[in-house]
C-alpha positions, 0 to 999 in steps of 0.5 A, spaced: 654 542 367 648 544 372 654 549 374 654 552 368 647 552 367 645 555 373 651 560 371 649 561 365 641 562 367 643 568 373 647 571 368 641 572 363 636 574 369 641 579 371 642 582 365 636 582 362 632 585 368 638 591 369 636 592 362 630 592 361 630 598 367 634 602 362 629 601 356 623 602 359 624 608 362 628 611 356 621 608 353 617 613 358 622 619 356 620 618 349 627 616 348 628 612 342 632 606 343 636 603 336 638 596 340 637 591 346 643 587 347 644 581 351 651 580 351 657 583 347 661 582 341 658 577 335 651 577 335 648 570 335 641 573 334 638 578 332 632 581 330 628 587 328 622 589 332 619 596 330 625 602 331 629 597 337 634 591 334 635 585 339 641 582 340 642 576 344 651 576 344 656 571 343 660 574 351 654 573 356 657 577 361 653 584 360 649 587 356 647 595 353 641 599 351 643 603 345 639 610 345 638 616 340 644 620 342 648 626 338 654 625 341 654 618 338 652 620 331 649 624 326 641 625 328 636 627 323 632 633 325 625 630 326 628 625 331 632 630 335 626 630 340 628 624 341 635 624 343 637 621 349 642 628 351 636 633 349 632 630 354 632 633 362 637 632 366 632 629 371 630 624 366 636 622 364 638 620 371 632 617 371 633 612 365 640 611 368 639 609 376 633 605 373 638 599 371 640 598 378 633 600 380 630 594 377 635 590 379 633 591 386 626 590 385 628 583 382 632 581 389 625 583 393 620 579 389 625 575 389 627 573 398 620 574 397 618 568 392 623 564 397 620 566 404 613 564 401 616 558 399 620 557 405 627 552 406 629 548 411 634 551 415 638 548 421 635 550 428 640 555 432 642 550 436 649 551 438 655 546 439 661 548 444 664 554 442 672 554 442 676 555 447 676 563 447 671 565 442 666 571 444 661 565 444 665 561 449 666 568 454 659 570 454 657 563 456 654 559 451 654 553 451 654 546 446 646 544 445 644 552 446 639 554 443 639 560 440 631 564 441 631 571 440 637 577 438 637 584 439 643 589 438 644 594 443 638 600 443 633 596 439 627 591 440 628 583 440 628 579 433 626 572 434 632 567 431 629 563 426 634 559 424 642 559 424 643 562 417 639 568 421 643 568 427 649 568 423 646 574 419 644 579 425 651 577 427 654 579 420 649 585 422 653 588 428 660 586 426 659 591 422 656 596 425 661 596 432 654 593 436 654 588 441 648 583 443 644 580 447 641 574 446 635 569 449 637 562 450 635 556 453 636 549 452 635 544 447 627 543 449 625 550 450 627 550 458 630 554 463 630 561 459 637 566 459 639 573 458 647 573 454 651 578 452 656 577 446 662 582 446 661 583 438 664 591 439 671 588 442 672 586 435 672 592 432 672 588 425 671 592 419 670 585 417 665 579 417 669 575 415 672 567 416 677 568 421 672 573 425 666 569 426 671 563 427 673 569 433 666 570 435 665 561 435 658 560 432 660 554 428 657 549 426 649 547 428 648 542 434 649 534 432 649 528 437 656 525 437 654 519 433 658 515 427 655 514 421 657 509 415 664 507 417 669 506 411 671 498 411 678 498 411 679 505 415 681 508 421 675 507 424 674 500 422 681 498 423 680 501 431 673 497 431 668 502 431 661 501 429 656 505 426 651 509 431 657 508 437 656 515 441 662 518 442 663 520 449 671 522 451 676 523 447 684 522 452 679 524 457 675 530 453 668 529 454 665 530 447 658 533 447 657 534 440 659 532 432 663 539 432 668 538 437 670 531 435 670 533 428 675 538 431 679 534 434 679 528 429 683 534 424 687 536 430 690 530 431 693 531 423 697 536 425 703 533 426 706 528 421 706 522 424 699 522 428 698 518 434 693 514 437 687 517 441 684 513 447 676 513 444 670 512 449 664 510 447 658 507 448 655 501 444 648 498 445 649 499 453 655 498 454 661 502 454 668 500 450 675 504 450 678 503 443 685 505 440 684 510 434 688 513 429 686 517 424 690 517 417 694 524 415 691 528 409 693 534 405 688 538 401 689 546 399 696 546 402 693 544 409 693 538 413 689 534 418 686 527 420 681 523 418 677 517 420 673 514 414 667 516 417 660 519 418 661 524 423 656 526 427 648 525 427 642 528 424 641 536 425 635 539 427 632 543 421 626 547 422 621 550 417 623 557 415 616 560 412 613 566 412 605 569 409 604 574 403 605 580 407 610 578 412 614 576 406 613 581 403 617 586 408 622 581 410 624 582 402 624 588 403 628 589 409 633 584 407 635 587 400 636 594 403 640 590 409 643 586 404 645 592 399 647 598 405 652 592 407 654 590 400 656 597 399 659 599 406 664 592 404 665 595 396 666 602 400 672 599 405 675 595 400 676 601 396 680 605 402 683 598 404 679 598 410 676 591 408 680 586 404 680 585 397 680 577 398 672 579 399 671 581 392 669 575 387 668 574 380 664 569 375 668 563 378 665 564 385 658 566 382 658 559 378 661 555 384 655 558 388 650 557 382 650 550 382 651 549 389 644 552 391 641 549 384 642 543 388 639 544 394 632 547 392 628 552 388 628 557 394 635 556 396 637 559 388 631 564 388 635 567 395 642 566 391 640 570 386 636 576 390 644 577 393 648 576 387 642 581 384 643 586 389 650 586 388 650 588 380 645 592 382 648 596 388 656 595 384 653 599 379 651 605 383 658 606 384 660 612 383 665 610 378 666 612 371 664 607 365 658 604 371 651 607 372 653 611 379 658 614 375 653 617 370 649 620 375 656 623 379 656 627 372 648 629 372 650 631 379 655 636 377 652 638 371 646 640 376 650 644 381 653 648 376 648 649 372 653 646 365 654 638 362 662 636 364 665 637 358 666 631 354 674 631 353 673 630 361 668 624 360 673 621 356 678 622 360 674 618 366 671 614 362 679 611 361 680 611 367 674 607 369 675 602 364 682 601 367 679 600 374 674 596 372 678 591 368 683 591 375 677 590 379 675 584 374 682 581 374 682 582 382 676 578 383 678 572 378 684 572 382 681 571 388 676 565 385 682 561 382 686 563 389 679 560 392 679 554 388 687 552 389 686 553 397 690 560 397 685 563 401 
């Protein structure tokens, strides 16, 4: 229920803000607004206020602002000056652009509020990178604390958290640039500088596979055991809560992520074999034989020992002041919007995987998760979706705001509007394309749920 309510609230807020942008600029340009509708289909609620009818539709997957327009019906002589189609080109363009702009301004406000509230984030304290990854080649090791990052040719930026590190790396991947890292040990001593050769990836995507090749994984946690499930593999092997794992089959275990990877990898075989664990308990070292159980989920096989693996992750409160938070919010909105636009463009021309396209099921899932994490996390999530909605609507596709802006650009260059017959044909083609994108996004959602992606 929390997921459903969070999803509906997310859609409601973003749609209202988007359509409110159109509405307010239309009123400022003295265009008569006939209807302001949230949702489509049968009206669940309606109210007439002045010259505008306010409507709540049964299908909450969008909305619209209906304006007086001679192309859609007869307009009385005394009201023709208030018809949308009679307004100057710049005013029509401003009305159309106001919806996406409203979403981007909302994102700035949401990000700023999230920064002002503050969030508890995992410190950029790293687990051991996998063998062969860029992080391993760069010299990163378990327990390294990344303090600052600089993209080639740019100034150093402080790394506030692990999520901040991942975000800055994502930006660098998509721009095809290497980054330099200032790294210390877990106590902040022994600073050194390393280079992460991201340009060598030649990546057009920043998906999970690319991030895995980079090797910035889970935050550092001590390789100790938490609660042990009775009669499970860990319990049968004699493992206890607070046991510290020193090695598995002679391989030193520097952190919990390494231990979890070895446990999961044991399930690749049909019959997992026993592992020799050296653990420290109460000042003594014990050698135990542990045989993980084989599990299968989403067509993947992995091992499990039925015990919590890993100590507490070091968390820091990331919070910013009024002006700093607002500045960071503006920068984050711009960067996220630009990356979203680049990703959408790459998907349209085939340079990026269409698997990145997400639909309502993924949004609903993330909405529910972020609500459970707290207000600041949910506001950040809402900002991301608001940016995505704004940038999607700016794409130069018929049926979208960006398509109408393209019409006006052509009109401005040619000195006359595009003929209605061509607009009608373009709208039909745009509808087919948008329905195709929606279907693909829904397919991706279902594929993620059943483990195909």
